[in-house]
N, C-alpha and C positions, 0 to 999 in steps of 0.2 A: 112644474110641481102644482099639484091640484091644491083647490082650497082647503081641502081636509087635512092635506098633509101639511100645509101652511100652519093651521089652527094647532096641529098637534105638536109641531115642532115649536111653537109660541108657548104653548101650555108646557110642553118640556123644560124650556128656558125659565118659564116664569119660577117652576117648582124647584129648579136648583137656585134660581136668585133668593127665593124665599129662604131657602136652606143656609145659603151663605149670608144673607142680612142676620139670621137668627145666630148664626155662630158669631159674627161678628158683632151682635149686640151682647152675647154672651161674656165674649173679652172684655168687651167695654165695661160691663158692670163688675167683673172681676178686677179690672184695673183700677176703677173707682174706688172699691174697697180698700184695694192696697193703698192707694193715694190717702185715701182718709185715716187709715191706720197710721201711715207714715207721718203725717200732718200733726195727729196726737201725740207721736213719740217726740217730735220736734219741739213741739209745744212744751213738753215735760221736760225735755233737755235743756231748753231756753230757761226755763223756771228755774231748773236744778241749777243752772249756770249762774243766774243771776243771784240765786240764794248763797252760793258759794263766795262770790265776788262781794256780797254785803258782808260776808262773815269776815273775811280775810282783808276787806278793803282794797286799796290799790298798792299793795304791798311791793308786787313786782315792778309797777310802774316807776315808783319811787326810789327803788334799790340801786344803788350805783352798780355799773357792770363789774362781773367778777373779777377782771383784772386790775381793778384799783385797790 
């Protein structure tokens, strides 16, 4: 294999690697946006849960089981 063929092969590989890295980066950015959205939703659900527990107190914890 000549030097020119080797350089051409390396340039071709580099171009494919650049495309792959860009595609992976795009997926990573999309996943990070999803994670951030899910974290905000979890925080809202936790806050809502805490508010509901505050309103109703520990009603279920203090109540006797239904078979009594």
